[in-house]
N, C-alpha and C positions, 0 to 999 in steps of 0.2 A: 504494500500500500504506500501511496505517496502522501506527504503532509498536505493538509488543506489550508486554504486561505485563512480561516479563523485561527488555526493553531499558530501560524506565523505572526498574525496580528497580536494575539494574546501574549506571545513570547516577547515581541518587540516592546509592547507597552509595559510589561513587567520590568524590563530593563530600563526604559526611559523614565518610568515613574518611581522606580526604586523598590517597589514591593507589589505583592499580589493584590492586596486590598486597594492600593492606590490605582493600580491598573484597572481593577474592576469598576471603581468609581468613574474613572475616565471613560471607560467603554460602555458604562451603563448596564452592566451585567452583574451577576453574583460572583463572589470570590471563588466559589466552588467551580463555576463554569471556567474561569480563567485557569484555575489549578488543573482541571481536567484537560484543557487544551494543551497546556504546557507539558503535562505528564505524558500525554499521548504523543506529542512531538518528540520528547526524549526517548520514548519507547521505540518510535519509528527510526530515529537516528541511531539508537543503540548506545547512547552515552548521555551522561548528565550534561545539561546545558547551563544550569544555574546552581550555585551554592547558596543554600538558605542559611540565614543566621538571624540573631535578634536584631541586628542593625540593618537588615534588609537582604538584598540579593547581590551576588557578584557573578560574573561570567567565568565559566571554565574555559580552557583553551578551545574546546570544540564549540562552546557557546559563542565565543568571540567570532569564530569563523562564520557561524550561522547568523549572528545578529546583523552583520552588514547586509546580507541577503534579505533577511526578514524586514529590516527597516527600509530598505529600498522598495520593497513591496508595499509597506505602509505608506510611504511617500507617494507612490503611484496611486494608491487608493485615495489618498487625500487630494491629489490633483484631479482625479476623476470626480470626486465629490464636490470640489470647488466649481468645476465646470458645470455640473448638474444644478448646483444651488445658486450659481451666479454670485451677485453682490452679497446676498444674505450670508454667505460663508464667512464674510468678514465680520459678522456680528455674532458668530458662534465659535470662533476659533480659539486656539491656545498656542502660545509661543514660549519656548524655553530659551532664555537669553543668558549668555555667559559673558563676563567682562573681567579684565585684570585691573581695572580702575573704575571708580564711580562715574567720572566724566570721561568722554562725552556720552556714556551709556544712558545715564539718567535723563539727559537732555533729549536724546532720541526717543526714549520710552515715553517721556512727557508729551512730545510732539505727536507721536503715533497714537497715544491714548486719547488725545484731544479729538482725533478724527474717528477712532474706533474704540469707544469706551467699553464695549462689551467683550472685547477680546481679552482673555485671561493671560496676563504676563507672569511667567515664572522666572524671576531674575535672580541670578547668583553671581556674587562677587568672589573671585578666586585668584590665586597666584597665577602668574604667566604660564608656567609649565602645565598646571592642571587645566587651565582654560583651553590651551591648545589641544591637550589630550581629549577633552570632552567634545571638541568639535571633530577631531579625528575619529573618535569612537561613535560619533553620531548621537550622543546622548543629549546634546544641545542642538537647537535649530539654527541659531545664529550667534556669532561672537563678535565682540568689539575688542580687538586685541592689538596691543602695541607691537610693532615689528613682527607682524604675523608672517610666518615663513611661506614661501611659495609652495603650492600643492596643486597637482593636476586635477584633483577631485574637488577643489574649492572655487567658488566664485568670490572675488575680492574687489573691494573698492576702498580707496583711501579717503579718510575723513578729516584728518588734521595732522599737522607737523608740529613738533614741540622739542624742547631741550630740557636737560636736567638743571634744576636750581636748588638752592639751599633755602629752606624755610625756617625762620626763627622769630621769636617775639621781638617787638619793637625796642625792648630794653636789653636785648642780648648784646654781648660784647662785640659781635660782628655785624650788628644791624645797620650801622652806618656805612658799610663798605659798598662800593660800586660793583665789585666782583670779589670772588674768593677762590683760593686754590686749595687743593687737598692738603698741602703742607701746613696751612693755617688751621686745620681741624684736628691736629694731633693731640692738642690739649683740651679738646671740647668733647662733650657727650654727644654722639651722633646716633640718630635713629634711622634705621632702614626697614623696608618691608621684609616679610618673612622669607625663609629659604624657599627657593623655587621661583622667586620673582625675577623679572627682567632686571630690576634695579640692583638686586643683589649681584647678579651676574656681571652687569656693566661696571658697577662700582668696584667690585673685588678684582676684576680684570685690570682696571685702571690703577688700583692700588699696587697690584703686582708689577705692572709696567713701571710705575714710578718708584717702586721699592719703598712705599710708605705704609706704616702700620697705624691703624686707629684703635688705640687700646680701650677707649671708652665707647664701645659700640653696643647698641641695644637694637634687637629686632622685634617687630610687632606685626600683627596679623593683617590689619587693613589700613587704608589711607585715613579714614575718619579717626581711628584710634591714634594714628601717628600725629594727626593735626591736634587732637585733644592733648596728647602728651606734650607737644610743643607749647600749647596754650598754658599748660600747667607749669611750664618752666623746666621740664625734664631735660631738654636739650634742643638741638637743631636737627631737622630732618632733610634727607635728600630724596627727592622724587621729581617726576616730570611735571613741568608747569601745566596747569589745567587738569591735573589728575583728579582733583577733588575740590570741593568748595573751601575757600580759604577765608578765615575770619579777618575782620578789619584790623585786629591788633597784631596780626602776623605780617611779616615782610618777606619778600622773596629776593634772593641775591643770585645773579648769574654766576655759574661756576666755570672758571677758565679752563679746567681740564676736560670739560664735556661740551665740545663744540658741535658734535654730530647731531643732526636732526633725527628724531625718531618719529615714525609714522604710526598713527592709529588706523587700523583697517577694520572694515565690516566684512566678515567672512561667513560663508555658509556652504554646505555641500551643494554641488552644482544642481543635482536633481531637486533639492529642496528650494533652491533659489528660483525655480520656476513657479513655486506656489504663490498665490496672490497675497497671502498674509506676509510672507517674507519679502516679496517685492514691494509691498506697501511700507513695510518697516524700512527697507532700503531707501525708498523715496523720502520717508520722514527724516532719515539720517542726512540725505543729500540736501534737504530743504532748509536745514538750520545752518546758521553761520556760527562756527565755533571759533572763538577768539583765541 
């Protein structure tokens, strides 16, 4: 026997939603129905596709191979559904968006939501490495990612260009500088995003090239947390200009060691980029002017 359409869809949604119960809610069926479809698919394949745990599900090696095929089938099913329903599909949809920085993602989401308020947006902020992997694994529909790598399977459009700056409070010792170099930070507490971030990679590479050590280094999980730490006087933070909302009491100082421009891209798997929802999200991104 061959796997049927419903088994692939159930399997794909379990992976995308992270659990059997969430997949059932998304598909509008009972959890037992989803479980039966996935179990039957595993029986036909002759191998486990998913590992179940208290924290949700994860793909086995065989499951990873099958997920790409299953999700492409779901995408095609969604495209057919959009064409049958026409404009109404934009009032019933759901988008999973991943980004490695709050801005410009939140600006794009706000613009899109103003036109399509009934579309459910599932937004996740993650480090650069994880964000790229979620797009590669097709767990997210669309990503807004700095320096997104080229990929034959991705549709990409650039949204903004920016450079690294140092953020500090207006009463910080470096606040009055027109620019700052890494050598001036060796006796300062410096805050960086978490391991796996693009900033960690870029800054540590530059420190290695310059043979400079920053002994007072603190890593934090998200840009908003970093900004709040700077506000509280914990230290100064390095990250890309326009990565997050900056409070009035903070100042930004250009960094002489980081002259390269970094680009923020909107990326999506090419087959999903044909979907109306993602195309309208792309249009919203292109319609806003990002300073």
